[in-house]
C-alpha positions in Angstrom: 11.0 18.0 4.8 13.0 16.0 2.2 12.4 12.8 4.0 8.7 13.4 4.1 8.6 14.2 0.4 10.7 11.1 -0.5 8.5 8.9 1.7 5.3 10.3 0.1 6.7 9.8 -3.4 7.8 6.3 -2.5 4.4 5.4 -1.2 2.7 6.9 -4.2 4.9 4.8 -6.5 4.2 1.7 -4.5 0.4 2.3 -4.8 0.7 2.9 -8.5 2.5 -0.4 -9.0 0.0 -2.2 -6.9 -2.9 -0.8 -8.9 -1.1 -1.7 -12.2 -0.6 -5.3 -11.0 -4.3 -5.6 -10.0 -5.3 -4.4 -13.4 -3.0 -6.9 -15.1 -3.8 -9.9 -12.9 -1.6 -12.9 -12.6 1.7 -12.8 -14.6 2.8 -16.4 -14.3 1.8 -20.0 -13.4 0.7 -20.5 -9.9 -0.9 -17.1 -9.3 -4.5 -16.5 -8.6 -6.4 -13.2 -8.1 -9.8 -13.2 -6.3 -11.8 -10.0 -6.7 -14.5 -8.8 -4.2 -17.3 -6.3 -4.2 -17.6 -3.6 -1.5 -19.5 -6.1 0.7 -16.8 -8.7 0.6 -18.6 -11.1 -1.8 -16.5 -12.8 -4.5 -17.3 -11.3 -7.9 -14.4 -12.5 -10.0 -11.3 -14.6 -10.3 -8.3 -14.8 -12.6 -5.5 -17.3 -12.6 -2.8 -19.0 -14.6 -2.8 -22.7 -14.3 0.5 -24.6 -13.9 0.3 -25.7 -17.6 0.2 -22.0 -18.6 -3.5 -21.8 -19.5 -5.2 -18.6 -18.3 -8.7 -18.6 -16.7 -10.8 -15.6 -15.8 -14.4 -15.0 -14.9 -16.5 -12.3 -13.4 -15.8 -8.7 -12.6 -12.4 -7.3 -11.7 -12.4 -4.7 -8.9 -9.9 -2.7 -6.8 -10.7 -5.1 -3.9 -8.7 -8.3 -4.4 -6.4 -10.9 -2.8 -3.4 -12.5 -4.5 -2.7 -16.1 -3.9 0.0 -18.5 -5.0 0.2 -22.2 -5.3 3.1 -24.5 -6.1 3.4 -26.1 -9.6 5.2 -29.4 -9.6 8.1 -29.6 -12.1 7.7 -31.8 -15.1 9.1 -35.3 -14.4 
């Protein structure tokens, strides 16, 4: 019983963190969030470019993918 309760609370906490991250969007250079509608069409995107400038457009939804790209270090 205790293991089931602990597992349930752990999964709920994980889901809450995931939802918070989705609402926040990217938190550092090299991250990109792509948002989809219920049919799978892209409806928005947010990212932080390697130089630190943010970019966002469209609608932010609960359906999203998180991507990463490498930023080359300054020479």
